[in-house]
C-alpha positions in Angstrom: -17.6 23.5 -6.1 -14.5 21.8 -7.6 -14.2 18.1 -7.7 -11.5 16.7 -5.4 -8.6 14.8 -7.0 -5.3 13.5 -5.7 -2.0 13.4 -7.5 -0.3 10.0 -7.0 3.4 9.7 -7.8 4.3 6.2 -6.4 2.1 3.2 -5.8 -1.0 5.2 -6.6 0.2 5.3 -10.2 -0.4 1.5 -10.3 -4.1 1.3 -10.8 -4.1 -2.3 -9.5 -3.4 -0.9 -5.9 -6.6 1.1 -5.6 -10.1 1.6 -7.0 -10.3 5.4 -7.0 -12.4 6.5 -10.0 -11.5 8.6 -13.1 -7.7 8.1 -13.1 -5.7 10.1 -15.7 -2.0 10.6 -16.3 -0.8 14.0 -15.1 2.3 16.0 -14.4 3.2 17.9 -11.2 5.6 20.9 -11.6 7.9 22.0 -8.7 8.3 18.6 -7.1 10.4 15.5 -7.3 10.3 12.1 -5.5 12.6 10.9 -2.8 13.0 7.7 -0.8 12.8 8.7 2.9 12.3 7.2 6.3 10.2 8.5 9.2 9.7 7.1 12.7 6.1 6.3 11.6 7.2 3.3 9.4 9.9 0.6 9.7 11.0 0.9 6.1 11.7 3.8 3.6 8.9 5.0 1.3 8.4 7.6 -1.4 7.5 11.1 -0.6 7.3 14.2 -2.8 9.8 17.0 -2.0 9.7 20.5 -3.4 12.1 21.1 -6.3 11.4 24.2 -8.5 13.4 22.8 -11.4 11.6 19.4 -11.6 8.4 18.0 -12.9 7.2 14.5 -12.2 4.6 12.3 -13.9 1.9 10.6 -12.0 -1.8 9.8 -11.9 -4.7 11.9 -10.7 -7.9 10.2 -9.6 -11.2 11.4 -8.2 -11.8 11.3 -4.4 -15.3 10.0 -4.3 -17.9 11.9 -2.3 -15.2 14.4 -1.2 -14.1 11.6 1.2 -10.6 12.7 1.8 -10.6 10.8 5.1 -10.4 7.4 3.4 -7.4 8.6 1.3 -5.9 10.3 4.3 -6.1 7.0 6.2 -4.2 5.2 3.4 -1.6 8.0 3.2 -1.5 8.4 7.0 2.3 9.2 7.2 1.9 12.2 4.8 0.3 15.6 4.8 -2.1 16.6 2.1 -0.8 19.6 0.2 -2.7 21.7 -2.3 -1.4 21.2 -5.9 -4.1 22.3 -8.3 -2.0 25.1 -9.9 1.1 23.0 -10.3 -0.7 20.1 -12.0 -1.2 19.6 -15.7 -3.9 17.1 -16.6 -6.5 16.4 -19.3 -9.6 17.3 -17.4 -11.7 20.2 -18.5 -14.0 20.7 -15.5 -13.1 22.5 -12.3 -11.0 20.3 -10.0 -9.1 20.7 -6.7 -5.9 18.6 -6.6 -3.8 17.6 -3.6 -0.5 15.8 -3.3 0.6 13.9 -0.3 4.1 14.7 1.1 5.9 14.1 4.4 6.7 17.6 5.8 10.4 18.7 5.7 12.1 17.9 9.0 10.0 14.8 9.6 11.9 12.4 7.4 15.5 11.2 7.0 17.6 9.3 4.5 16.9 5.5 4.3 19.5 3.3 6.1 20.4 -0.4 6.6 17.8 -0.4 9.4 15.2 1.3 7.2 15.8 0.0 3.7 13.7 0.4 0.5 11.5 -2.6 -0.3 12.0 -4.2 -3.7 8.3 -5.2 -3.6 7.4 -1.5 -3.2 9.7 -0.5 -6.1 8.2 -3.3 -8.2 4.6 -1.9 -7.7 5.6 1.6 -8.5 7.6 0.7 -11.6 4.9 -1.6 -12.8 2.5 1.3 -12.6 4.8 3.7 -14.5 5.4 1.1 -17.1 1.7 0.5 -17.7 0.8 4.3 -17.7 3.9 5.8 -19.4 5.9 3.0 -21.0 9.6 2.3 -20.6 10.4 6.0 -21.2 8.2 6.8 -18.2 10.0 4.3 -16.1 13.3 6.0 -17.0 11.8 9.4 -16.1 10.6 7.9 -12.8 14.1 6.8 -11.9 15.7 10.1 -13.0 13.3 12.2 -10.9 13.6 10.2 -7.8 16.3 10.6 -5.2 17.6 8.0 -2.7 18.7 5.2 -5.0 22.0 4.9 -3.0 20.0 3.4 -0.1 20.0 -0.4 0.5 17.1 -2.2 -1.2 15.7 -5.3 0.6 15.0 -8.1 -1.8 11.6 -9.2 -0.5 10.1 -10.5 -3.8 9.8 -14.0 -2.5 7.9 -12.9 0.6 6.7 -9.3 -0.1 6.5 -7.0 2.8 4.8 -4.2 0.9 1.1 -4.4 1.7 -0.1 -3.6 -1.8 2.5 -5.7 -3.6 1.6 -7.0 -7.1 2.8 -10.0 -9.1 5.2 -8.8 -11.8 5.4 -10.5 -15.2 8.9 -11.7 -15.9 9.5 -8.9 -18.4 8.4 -6.3 -15.8 10.9 -7.8 -13.3 13.7 -7.5 -15.9 12.9 -3.8 -16.4 13.1 -3.1 -12.7 16.3 -5.2 -12.2 17.9 -3.5 -15.3 17.2 0.0 -14.1 18.5 -0.8 -10.6 21.6 -2.4 -12.0 22.3 0.8 -14.1 22.1 2.8 -10.9 24.5 0.4 -9.2 21.8 -0.1 -6.5 22.7 -2.2 -3.5 20.3 -5.1 -3.2 20.4 -6.9 0.1 18.8 -10.3 0.8 16.2 -11.0 3.4 17.5 -12.9 6.5 
């Protein structure tokens, strides 16, 4: 029986947000990331969307004791989608890989009422920086749609449940990339 692994492409790349064992950098072909909103959450969040011309970096990690339920609970707004054949990774044993994605038709563009959270972006970028360096951060921004959405600056009082403290140099990297995208940062009320 193949060992179960998941492919994380957002906050799961940041190893400080979880304790899933045996994490490894990996690539997923045929998908890209997008900031989206669903009625299930008050703010926008990342999902994977099919794109035959794209490949994204992320992190695979083992799902202990085949316990998909714990991960499904964490990723409750998503469906678990098989991704074994589309994933490139360094493992040499038999694995079954899944990616979490919100099904087409169940998400919409972010909006002023449903913005992106800067604290969420911080966590994701910190993970990519640590796993893939600054070039990986750049590839993250290039293979993610939805940067024209408003971004709520909640750094002082983070709303993202798995937020992490950024080093000043990490915050500069996030702010620099968002500035290059002419991202619209809005302040909390």
